[in-house]
N, C-alpha and C positions, 0 to 999 in steps of 0.2 A: 418639560423634558420627559422623554419617553424612555423607560428602561427597556433594554433589549436583552433577553435571556439568551446566553450563548450555551449551546449544548456541551456536556462534558464527554459525550461520545458520539460517534457517527459511524454508520455502516452503509456501504454502497455495494450494489451488485453491478458489476461492469462486464461488458463483453470480454471474452477471452481473445485479446488481440492487442497489438502494440499501441493503437490510438487511445486505448483506455488509460494508459499511463499518464498522459497529459491531463486528462479530465480529472483523475484522482489527485494529481499534484496540485492543480489549481484549487480544487475544493479543500484540500488539506491546508494549503497556504492561507486561504480565506478564513477557514475555521480557526486556525491557530492565531492569525492576526486579530480576529475578533476577540480572542481571549487575552490579548496583549502579551503573548509569549514573545520573548526577546528574538530579534531577527536572526541571530546566529543559530539559535535552537530550531527555528522554523526551517532555515536552510538545511541543517542536518537532517531534520525529520523528512523533508521533501526528498532529499537524496536517498535516504534509507528506503522510503516508500517506493521510489522509482526503481531501486535495485530489486526489492522484493517482488514487486508487481511485474517488472520486466522478466525476471526469472520464471515466475509462474506462467506468463504468457509464452515464453520461449520453450520451456522444458516440461511443463506439466500439462495434464489433461484439464479441460474445464469441469466444473462441478455438474452442470446440467443446464437445461433451458432457463433463461433468466426469469420468465414469469413464475416458474416453480420456486425459484430462490426467494422471491418476495413473500411466499407463503410459508417459508421455513419457520418452524417453531422456535429455533434457537436464535434467530435474529430479531432484535427488538424492533427497530425501524430500519427498513431497507429501502433506500432510494434506488430505483432502477435507472441506470444511466445508459442511454443508447447513443453510441457514437458511430461514425462512419466506417465500421468494420463489417464487410459483407459476411453473410452467413457462410460458415465453412472456411473462412479465410484463415490462413496460418501466418505466423510472424514472417515478415520479409516478402510476402506475396503482394503483388500490386493490387490496389483496391479496384474492385469492379463496381463502378457507380450505378450500374443497372440492377445490382443484386437487391434482395430484400433488405430492410433496415436491420442493423445488427441486433443480435440478441433474440430474434424471433424464435430460433431453435438451435443456434450455434453453441450455446453454453456460455457460462460466465464464471467469474471469480468474485469472491467476497473480499472487500477491503474494509478494514475497521481501524479506527484510532480512538483511544480513550485517555482522558486526563484523570489521573487518580488524585485523591485528596492529599497524598504526600508529595505532589508535584512531579510525579513520574508520568511521562507520556508513553503509552504502549501503542505500537503500530502492528497490525496483523494483516496477512494476506492468506486467504484460504482457497485452495484449488482442489482438483480431483486427484492429485498425486502424480508421481512420475516413476519411471523404472528405477531411478537412483534417488538416494536421499540427498537433500541439500547440504553441501559441505564447501567450505572455502577451498579454492584451488590455489595452486602455485604456478601461475603462467610464466612463460619466458618473457623477457623484456620486450620482445618483438610481437608478442601475441596481441591480437586485436580485442580480446575479451577475457573473461574468467576472473575478473577482479571484484565483482559485485559483492559477494559475501565477505571478502576481506575488508572492503570499504565499510560494510555494515558492522563488522567486528571492531573496527577502529572507532567508529562514531557512536555506537550504542554502548550503554553501560552493561547490557546483557542482551542476548538473543538466543533463540532456540527453535526447535521444531516440535509440534504436537501432532500426533497421528490419531485419527478417528476413522471409523469404517467409511470408506469411500472418499476420504478427504485428508488433506495435509494442511496444517497452518504453520507458516513461518512467521515468527514474531520478533520484535525488537523493542527494547525499552531504553529511554534516555531521559535524564533529568531535564525538566522544562522550566523550572523556576530559576530566576537569575542567580540566586545564591547557590544553586546546585549545578548550574550549567558549567561545562568545561571551558567554553570559549566565549565568555560574555564581556571581555575587555579588561579583566583583571582588577577592577575597582571593587573591593570587598564591601565598601561602605554603601554601595548601591543596592545591596541585598536586603 
């Protein structure tokens, strides 16, 4: 039998674009599954990460070129993930398959999750900031968007925004252990 060590945290540098959301979601689902986190918690965490990263790609500026992010002193281990987002692409723009590989100089976003000893999972997305501060909206019933941070607010036990020079981090925390999770099926004895 081979013991497999599962990391307690992961940091990724992804291109600033919508296709990065799927890459980050798959990696988070795999990492949390390896830690044997209950499936309802994984589902909530994936949805929260999707909302935070989608907002960063839609409303905020990228941090900078991806190769520079990998050398950042504050990131322990950063995996650069290059997906099919052409350099200079913006959310909603059609992909140009003839463009250079994503991330060569189009900028990126840092995505991080960490499992704390107390069973709380923290998800973070760091971007280059936006003209407005991230706040939950109150869209009309017929609006096509604007519900993301309200969803985060409902699923997370806490969330917030940290500012630093040239960057903004939106974070969310949720209980990940079965005995702490909100939607684990209701059987207290399984905790």
